[in-house]
N, C-alpha and C positions, 0 to 999 in steps of 0.2 A: 335340399338341391335348390339351385337357381331357377325360379319360376317366373322371372321377368322376361320380357320379349328380347330377343337377341338380334344383334346386327354384326355379321362377321365381315370384315373388310380386309382389302389388300392381299389376300391369298390367291393360289392358283387352284382352281377347281378342275378335278380329274373325273373323267367317266370312261367307260370302255372305248369310247370313240375318239375323244379328243381332251385336250387341256387347254384351258381358257382363264384368263384373269378377269374374275367377276365377284361381286359381293353377294351376300345372302342375307334375307329377312326371315326371322323366325318368330312365330307367335303361336299360341294355343296348340303346341306340339307338332305344328306343320311348317314346312318350308312356304312362305308366302309369295316371295318373289326373289328374283336374282338379276344382276346386272351391275353396271357402274354406279353406286348410290352416293348420295350426300349425306353423311351422318347427321348434319344439322336437320335434315327433313325427318329424322326419327328421335324426337325427344322422349326421354323416359326408357329408352332402350339400352341395354348393357351392350357396350361395343367391345368385341374380341378383335383386336388387331393381329391379323395372321400373315403379316409381311414376312415373306421369306419361307413360308410354310406352304404345304401341300393339303388340299382339302378334298375329302372323299367321303362317299356313303360309308358309314360304319360298317363293320363286317358282320356277316350272317355264318355261323358254324352250324351246318346241318347234320353234325354227326357227333354228340356227346352222350355220356352216360354218368350222369351225377346220382349219388347216392344208389348205385347199382348193387342190389344184394348178392352176395356170394357166401360161400362156406367160411371164407377168411373175414368175413364182415364186408359191410358196404363200401364202395369206393370212397376214398377219403375225402373227396369234396361233395358236399351236399348243395342244394340249389341255392343257399345263401354264399357260401365261400367261393362256389364255382363260377356264379354270376359275377362276383366281385373280381376274380381272376379275368373273366372275360372283359370287363370293362376295362380292366388295366391294360389289356391287350388290343382294345379298340374294337371289340365285339359287343354288339347291343341287342343280338337276337341269337337265341339258341334253339336247336331241335333236339329233343331227347326222345326216349323210347319207352313204350308201354310193353313190359315183358310178362305176359300172363303165365301162370302155372299150367302146366298141362291139364286141359279139362276145365280150365276156369272161364268164366264168361268173359268175353271181350269188353263188353259194356262195364261190368263191375270193375275189371282191371284198369280200363280207361278212366273211369271216375276216381278211382283210388289214386292213380299217378297224377290226374290233374289237380286234385287237392294237395298232393306232395309237392309239385311244381309251382304252386301258388306263391310259395316263398321267394322265388326268383327275383331278382332285382331287375332283370331284363325281360324283353318280351321273349314269348317261348311258344313253340309248338310241339306237338308230340306224333311221332310215328308209332303205327299200332303194329306190335309183334305178332306173328302167327306161330305159336310155339307147338303146334301139333293139330291133328284133324279129329274132329268129332261130329256127332249127328247135327249139332246146331251151328256149326262154324259158318256154314254158307249164308244163313239167315243173319247171324251176328255181324259179318262182314257187311252185309248190305244195310243193316241198321247204322253201322258206324259211319258208313258213306253218306247215306240219306237223311239221317237224324242228327249225327255228332259231327259232321263236316270233315271227316278224316278222309284224306285222299291218298296218303303214303303209307304203305304196308311193308313191315320188315320181316324178312325170312332169313333163316340161317341153314346152309347146307353142311356146316359142322355142328359139334355139339349134340350128336344124334341121342345121346344117353339123357339129355335134359330139355333143350329147347329147339334142336334142329329137325328138320322135315326131309322128306324124301324129294327126289326130282319128280316123282309123279304126284304128290301132294303140292309142290310148288307149281306145276302145271294147272291144277285145279284151282288153285288161289288166283293165277294169272287169268284164268278164263272167267272168273268173277269180277276181279278188279278192273281188268283192262276195258271191258265194255262199259263199265260205270264211270269211265273217266279217270280213274286212279292210275297209281304208279306203284310197282312192286320194287323194293329195295333187296338186294341180296348179298348177303356174307358168303363169298365164294371160296370155300374150301372143301375138298373132298373128304367128308367125315369118316368114311369107312376106311379109306386109305391111312388117314390120321391115326385112328383107333389101333389098325393093324400094327403101325410103325411103334406108337406107344408101348404096346404090349411086348413088342419085340425087344425094345430097348430095356424096359422094366425086367423082363425075364432074364436078361443078361446082366443085371445088376448096374446099368448104365443109367444113373438117376439125377446127375447134376443138371443145373439149369440149361446148359447149352443144348441138351438134347430135346428141349422143347422146340427149338428150331429145326433141328435134324428131323424130328418127328413130323414136320410140316414143310417138306421140301417145296420148291417152286411148282413142280408138278401137280401138287394138290390144288393149287389156286388156278393154274392155267386150265386144267381139265374142268374144274367147275365153271369157270368164265364161259368156255366153249359151250358147255351144256346150256348155261342161262340163255345165251346168245340164240342158240337153236330153238329153245323153246319161246323166246320173245318173238322170232320170226313165225314159229308155228301158231302162236295165240293171238298175235298182234298187240299183245300188251306191252306198253313201256316198261323198261327195266333200269334201274339205277344201281350200277355196281358200286358197291362201298369199298373203300380202303385198298385200292389196287396197289400191289407191291412189286410186281415183276413187269420187266420189260415185255416179255412175251404176252402177258395179260393186256398190256396197254395195246400191243400190235393187233391182238385179236379184236379189241374194241375199236381200234381205228379203221380195220376193214369192214366191221359191221356197220360203222356210220357211213362209210363210203358206200355200202350197198343200200343205204337208206333206211335202216333200221332204227327204231326209236330206243337207243341205248344211250344212257348218260353214264358218265365215268367220273369217279372221285378218286383221287389219291390223298395221302395225309402228309403232314409236313415232316414226321419222322422218317418217312421213306424217302424223302428228298435230302435230309440232312445227315443220315447214318448209313453205315455199311455193316456187313456181317462180322467186321472185325470185332464189334462189342461181344462176340461169342467165342473169342479166340480161346483155344484149349489152354493157354498159358495164364489166362485170368483166373483169379480166385473166384470161387462159385458165387460168392456174396455180391462180387462186382458184376456179375452177370444177370443177377435177379431183376434189376431195375429195367432190362430190357426185354423181359418176357412179355411179349405182346403177340396178338394174332391178327393178321399174318405176321410172322417175324421179320426182322430187318433182313434184307436181301444183299446180293453181292454189289460191289462197286458198278459193275456194268448195267444192272438194273437200275440203280439209282441215276446214272447218267440218262438212261433211256427214258425214265420218268420225268426228268427235266425237258427232254426233247418232246414228250407228250404234252407238257404245258405249252411249250412254244408253238407247236402245230396245230392246237386246238382239240386234240384227242381227249384231254381231260376238260370237264366242265368246271369242277370245283377243287379246291384244296381244303380239306377239313382237318380234324385232329383226332377223332375218336377218343376225345378227352376222358380217360378213365384212370386216374392215378390211385396207386395203393401205397401205404407206407412200407418202406424197406423191413423196418422192424416191427414185428407185431402181425404183419400181413404177408408180404412177400416172402419172408423166411419161413413161413409154415410149411413151404414146400422145398426146404433146403436140402432133404433127403429124397424128395420124390417130385420131379418136375411137372407132373400132372396135378400137383396140389397148389402149384403157384398161381395166385389169382392174375389173370392176363390184363395189362393195361398200362398206361403211362399218362402223364399229363402234357397238355401242350396249348390249351386254349389261350392262355396268357402270352405265348411267344411265337404263335403262328404268324402274326403280321411282321414283327421285327426280324424273324428268320427269313421269311419269304422276300422281304424287301432287301435285307442285306445280302443274301446269297443268290437271290434271283434277279431282282430289279438292277441293284448296282453292279452285277457282274454280267448284266445284259443277255442273261438267259432268257429273260422275259421283260415285256415292256411295263411301264407303270400302269397302262391302260389295261393290259392283261391281268395284272395284279389286282386290280379294281373289280374287273369281271370274275375273276376266279374266287375272290373272298366275299363278294357282296352282291353284284348285280346278277349274275348268273344263278346262284342259289335262290334268289328271290324269285327269278323267272320259273325255275323248274318246280318249286314247291308252292306256287300259287300265291305269291306275294308281290308279283309285278303290279305296279300301279299304286303300290304302298311304300315299298321299301327298296333300297338297291341303287337309287339314283338321287340326285339332288336338283330335282325339278319341283316347281311349285305343286302344291297338293300332296307331295309325299311326306311321309313321316320324317321329323327333323331328327334323324339318327345320323350324327356326322361325325368324323374325325378330323381334327386338325393335327396334321403330322409335322414333327420336327425332323427334318432329313439330317440336321447336323448333330443330333444327340449321339453319344458313343458310351457303351457300357458293356457290361459283362453278365450273362445269366447266371444266377446263382439260388440255390435254395435258400440261403439265408436271408434274402429280402424279397422273395416271390410272394404273390398273393394267394396263390393255390395253396391248399392244405395237404402238404405231403413232405416227408423228411428227405426226399431225394429229388433229383432232377436229371433226366436223361440228357439235357443239354447244358449241363454244369460247365462253366467256364467258357463257353462259346461267346465270341465277340459280337455285338450287334451295332449296327449304326441306323439311327431312326427309330422313333418311337411315337405312340399316340400321346401328344402333350395335352390336348383336350379332347374330351369325349362327350358328346352331346347325345343324350338318350330321350326321344319324345320331347325335343325341345328343352330339356333340362341339362344343365352342366353336371355330368356325373363323374368326371374326373379332370382335373387341371393341375398341369405341372407335376404329373406323377402322384398327386394326392386324390384319394378316392373321396368323393363328395355324396356318394350313394349311401343309403341307410334306410331312410322312411319310405321312399319311393318304392313302389313294387312294380314289375313288369306286368304285361297283359298276356293272357293265353289269346292267340291269334286266331279268331274265328275265319272260317273261309264262307 
């Protein structure tokens, strides 16, 4: 990777507040200064001419699952291939998860996952999952906060048979994490309702992939979101609700924010781009398999309501929940039983071009909102403000030089993510990350990945 000091000239710098024509000086992995600069005053610097380009802080994805273990094998991207896909898509910071086994020490699970994540080519943090309650859990949570610098804890109201917890257990977690200055992230789906519907469909011999979505109707998410908002109000603990897929779920968050509650909301690019026609009963079962994700893709009206939630500030972030599985050899293990299909799809490589093409260019959101949703706001929520998410002196030199004129199509044939299918196959995009700078080093240039030897850092708080 390029390790010489850099000077970026002639571009338009974009922040959540404004756009301005300025140049950037980068050295030792940091932004040193900005303004209208004379290249002659910077001998020995590599000059990047960004005339006609947009420059913004590179993206942070607060929700990815790399090398996630499942009965069908780990998700198809590990920390090396997943971080390559991230760089290709303009993302230079990812946040993955520690998912302890029931009864496993949180500290033990955290250290094991940190070792696995050390191969990442981009900077990274870990959210710590709470997969059940045991006698040492409170002490371990406090140790993770006080000694390991963990501030975000992930809980699941679905998957009760493996990693999910009850509402009463969630309340106990909130009462520990909140006063310690932490944040509780919640996967909001009513696990009991889902299990009942799954068994009902299986008992009737209804096993095709589309029944995955039917067993997780909108009510399962909406009900869970409402309960989490109530618990946040009761305990005073900030809550970050992941991958909201329904318009009613977004409305519940909108009202909670208006009432002054500390609720943060995330949706994902798949819920903005797709609707439930991907589960149409006329489709061959194999064609439905790639879209088995949780929560499932929703109706068109939900999709439109989510876009509105981006425009009006209901949503703080757009993430990916990046968790791809190969169609052949993984997804197809559940071809005769939808409950055995590994849930997940890839998106880290395509989040920015899709959000730009179908959000910014269609004027659903502004370019400034775009930067806030994918970079600045995630940095603020997860304790990285002052370090990432802005193009100011002293910040990490994590930068995208965006080519707004690029045109292309998404295809599994030329993607960086390691998967044999793509849920955005054939979609047209306009705009791409032409140059990506990670910690002051050129990681991608004109579509060519430069990363390889450089490793990302685990971000201590």
